[in-house]
KOLKE-776050 format. One record per residue: x negated, y negated, z negated of N, C-alpha, C, O in turn; chain. Coordinates in Angstrom, 2 decimals. Layout:
KOLKE-776050
- nu;nv;nw;cau;cav;caw;cu;cv;cw;ou;ov;ow;kette
- X;Y;Z;X;Y;Z;X;Y;Z;X;Y;Z;A
...
//
This chain:
KOLKE-776050
- nu;nv;nw;cau;cav;caw;cu;cv;cw;ou;ov;ow;kette
- -0.86;1.17;0.00;0.00;0.00;0.00;-0.91;-1.24;0.00;-1.90;-1.29;-0.73;A
- -0.55;-2.22;0.82;-1.33;-3.45;0.91;-0.49;-4.62;0.45;0.62;-4.83;0.96;A
- -1.00;-5.40;-0.51;-0.32;-6.58;-1.02;-1.30;-7.74;-0.96;-2.39;-7.66;-1.54;A
- -0.93;-8.80;-0.27;-1.79;-9.98;-0.12;-3.17;-9.62;0.41;-4.17;-10.21;0.00;A
- -3.23;-8.65;1.33;-4.50;-8.27;1.94;-5.35;-7.37;1.08;-6.48;-7.06;1.46;A
- -4.85;-6.92;-0.08;-5.60;-6.04;-0.97;-4.91;-4.67;-1.00;-3.70;-4.58;-1.18;A
- -5.71;-3.63;-0.83;-5.16;-2.28;-0.86;-5.04;-1.83;-2.31;-6.01;-1.90;-3.07;A
- -3.85;-1.37;-2.68;-3.60;-0.90;-4.05;-3.54;0.62;-4.04;-2.89;1.22;-3.19;A
- -4.22;1.24;-5.00;-4.13;2.69;-5.14;-3.02;3.04;-6.14;-2.33;2.15;-6.63;A
- -2.86;4.30;-6.43;-1.78;4.77;-7.30;-1.85;4.21;-8.71;-0.82;3.88;-9.29;A
- -3.05;4.09;-9.26;-3.21;3.57;-10.62;-2.79;2.11;-10.69;-2.12;1.70;-11.65;A
- -3.17;1.33;-9.73;-2.82;-0.09;-9.72;-1.33;-0.30;-9.51;-0.74;-1.22;-10.08;A
- -0.72;0.54;-8.71;0.74;0.46;-8.51;1.45;0.81;-9.81;2.42;0.14;-10.17;A
- 0.99;1.84;-10.53;1.59;2.21;-11.81;1.44;1.09;-12.82;2.36;0.82;-13.58;A
- 0.28;0.42;-12.83;0.07;-0.70;-13.75;1.00;-1.86;-13.41;1.54;-2.51;-14.31;A
- 1.18;-2.12;-12.12;2.08;-3.19;-11.70;3.52;-2.89;-12.09;4.24;-3.78;-12.55;A
- 3.95;-1.65;-11.91;5.31;-1.26;-12.31;5.47;-1.36;-13.82;6.50;-1.82;-14.31;A
- 4.44;-0.93;-14.57;4.50;-1.05;-16.03;4.57;-2.49;-16.48;5.32;-2.82;-17.40;A
- 3.79;-3.35;-15.85;3.81;-4.77;-16.20;5.18;-5.39;-15.91;5.68;-6.18;-16.72;A
- 5.76;-5.05;-14.79;7.10;-5.56;-14.47;8.15;-5.02;-15.44;9.09;-5.72;-15.81;A
- 7.99;-3.76;-15.86;8.90;-3.19;-16.85;8.81;-3.89;-18.19;9.83;-4.16;-18.82;A
- 7.60;-4.20;-18.63;7.41;-4.92;-19.90;8.00;-6.33;-19.80;8.61;-6.81;-20.75;A
- 7.82;-6.98;-18.64;8.41;-8.30;-18.44;9.93;-8.24;-18.53;10.55;-9.10;-19.16;A
- 10.54;-7.25;-17.90;11.99;-7.10;-17.96;12.45;-6.83;-19.39;13.45;-7.39;-19.84;A
- 11.73;-5.99;-20.11;12.07;-5.69;-21.51;11.97;-6.94;-22.37;12.83;-7.18;-23.22;A
- 10.94;-7.74;-22.16;10.76;-8.98;-22.93;11.89;-9.96;-22.65;12.37;-10.63;-23.56;A
- 12.31;-10.06;-21.39;13.41;-10.97;-21.04;14.70;-10.53;-21.71;15.44;-11.36;-22.23;A
- 14.99;-9.23;-21.70;16.21;-8.72;-22.33;16.17;-8.94;-23.84;17.17;-9.35;-24.43;A
- 15.03;-8.67;-24.47;14.91;-8.86;-25.92;15.06;-10.33;-26.28;15.68;-10.67;-27.29;A
- 14.49;-11.21;-25.48;14.61;-12.65;-25.73;16.05;-13.11;-25.61;16.52;-13.92;-26.41;A
- 16.76;-12.60;-24.62;18.16;-12.98;-24.44;19.01;-12.48;-25.60;19.89;-13.19;-26.07;A
- 18.75;-11.26;-26.07;19.50;-10.72;-27.20;19.22;-11.52;-28.48;20.14;-11.77;-29.26;A
- 17.98;-11.92;-28.69;17.65;-12.71;-29.87;18.33;-14.08;-29.82;18.82;-14.57;-30.83;A
- 18.37;-14.68;-28.64;19.02;-15.98;-28.48;20.53;-15.85;-28.73;21.13;-16.71;-29.37;A
- 21.13;-14.78;-28.20;22.56;-14.57;-28.43;22.86;-14.33;-29.90;23.87;-14.83;-30.40;A
- 22.00;-13.58;-30.60;22.21;-13.34;-32.03;22.08;-14.64;-32.81;22.87;-14.90;-33.72;A
- 21.09;-15.46;-32.46;20.91;-16.74;-33.15;22.13;-17.63;-32.95;22.59;-18.29;-33.89;A
- 22.66;-17.66;-31.74;23.86;-18.45;-31.46;25.05;-17.94;-32.26;25.82;-18.73;-32.81;A
- 25.21;-16.60;-32.34;26.31;-16.02;-33.10;26.16;-16.35;-34.58;27.13;-16.72;-35.24;A
- 24.93;-16.22;-35.11;24.71;-16.46;-36.54;24.98;-17.91;-36.91;25.57;-18.17;-37.96;A
- 24.56;-18.85;-36.08;24.83;-20.26;-36.37;26.33;-20.53;-36.38;26.81;-21.28;-37.22;A
- 27.06;-19.94;-35.46;28.51;-20.11;-35.44;29.17;-19.47;-36.65;30.10;-20.03;-37.22;A
- 28.68;-18.30;-37.03;29.25;-17.60;-38.19;28.99;-18.39;-39.47;29.89;-18.53;-40.30;A
- 27.77;-18.91;-39.63;27.46;-19.62;-40.86;28.19;-20.96;-40.94;28.47;-21.45;-42.03;A
- 28.51;-21.56;-39.80;29.25;-22.82;-39.84;30.73;-22.58;-40.15;31.40;-23.47;-40.67;A
- 31.25;-21.40;-39.84;32.65;-21.08;-40.14;32.83;-20.55;-41.55;33.95;-20.53;-42.06;A
- 31.75;-20.12;-42.19;31.82;-19.55;-43.53;32.10;-20.67;-44.54;31.47;-21.72;-44.47;A
- 33.03;-20.46;-45.47;33.31;-21.51;-46.46;32.13;-21.69;-47.41;31.45;-20.73;-47.76;A
- 31.92;-22.91;-47.82;30.82;-23.21;-48.74;31.17;-22.73;-50.14;32.31;-22.87;-50.58;A
- 30.20;-22.17;-50.83;30.42;-21.69;-52.19;30.17;-22.83;-53.16;29.19;-23.57;-53.04;A
- 31.06;-22.97;-54.12;30.89;-23.98;-55.16;30.60;-23.26;-56.47;31.21;-22.23;-56.75;A
- 29.70;-23.79;-57.28;29.39;-23.11;-58.54;30.58;-23.18;-59.51;31.29;-24.19;-59.58;A
- 30.77;-22.11;-60.24;31.86;-22.07;-61.23;31.43;-22.79;-62.50;30.25;-22.78;-62.86;A
- 32.37;-23.40;-63.15;32.05;-24.08;-64.41;31.79;-23.03;-65.49;32.50;-22.03;-65.59;A
- 30.77;-23.28;-66.27;30.41;-22.35;-67.34;29.56;-21.19;-66.84;29.19;-20.32;-67.63;A
- 29.25;-21.16;-65.57;28.44;-20.09;-65.01;26.96;-20.32;-65.28;26.59;-21.29;-65.95;A
- 26.12;-19.46;-64.77;24.69;-19.59;-65.04;24.09;-20.84;-64.42;23.04;-21.29;-64.87;A
- 24.71;-21.42;-63.41;24.13;-22.61;-62.78;24.38;-23.87;-63.59;23.76;-24.90;-63.32;A
- 25.29;-23.82;-64.61;25.58;-25.03;-65.40;24.56;-25.24;-66.52;24.52;-26.32;-67.10;A
- 23.76;-24.24;-66.83;22.75;-24.36;-67.88;21.43;-24.84;-67.27;21.09;-24.47;-66.15;A
- 20.71;-25.65;-68.03;19.39;-26.08;-67.50;18.45;-24.87;-67.43;18.52;-23.99;-68.28;A
- 17.59;-24.83;-66.43;16.69;-23.68;-66.31;15.68;-23.66;-67.46;15.16;-24.69;-67.88;A
- 15.43;-22.46;-67.96;14.47;-22.28;-69.05;13.52;-21.16;-68.66;13.76;-20.43;-67.70;A
- 12.45;-21.03;-69.40;11.52;-19.94;-69.16;10.32;-20.40;-68.37;10.22;-21.57;-68.03;A
- 9.40;-19.49;-68.08;8.15;-19.86;-67.44;8.33;-20.30;-66.00;7.45;-20.98;-65.46;A
- 9.44;-19.94;-65.34;9.64;-20.32;-63.95;10.54;-21.55;-63.83;10.87;-21.95;-62.71;A
- 10.93;-22.13;-64.91;11.59;-23.40;-64.98;12.97;-23.51;-64.55;13.54;-24.60;-64.60;A
//
């Protein structure tokens, strides 16, 4: 097989196919991550905000070595 005036043997063709496969896999993974991020931002904006209960642990001042 000749590409751009260079003859490719079987090993180089396999490497080219592998490289294109990795590129396709990276594109699909990137698209899935972007879709998940978009879904998560929408989900977190629809989630009601939690308010601390009176008399709960958040109403006391922090004590101990971690403040």
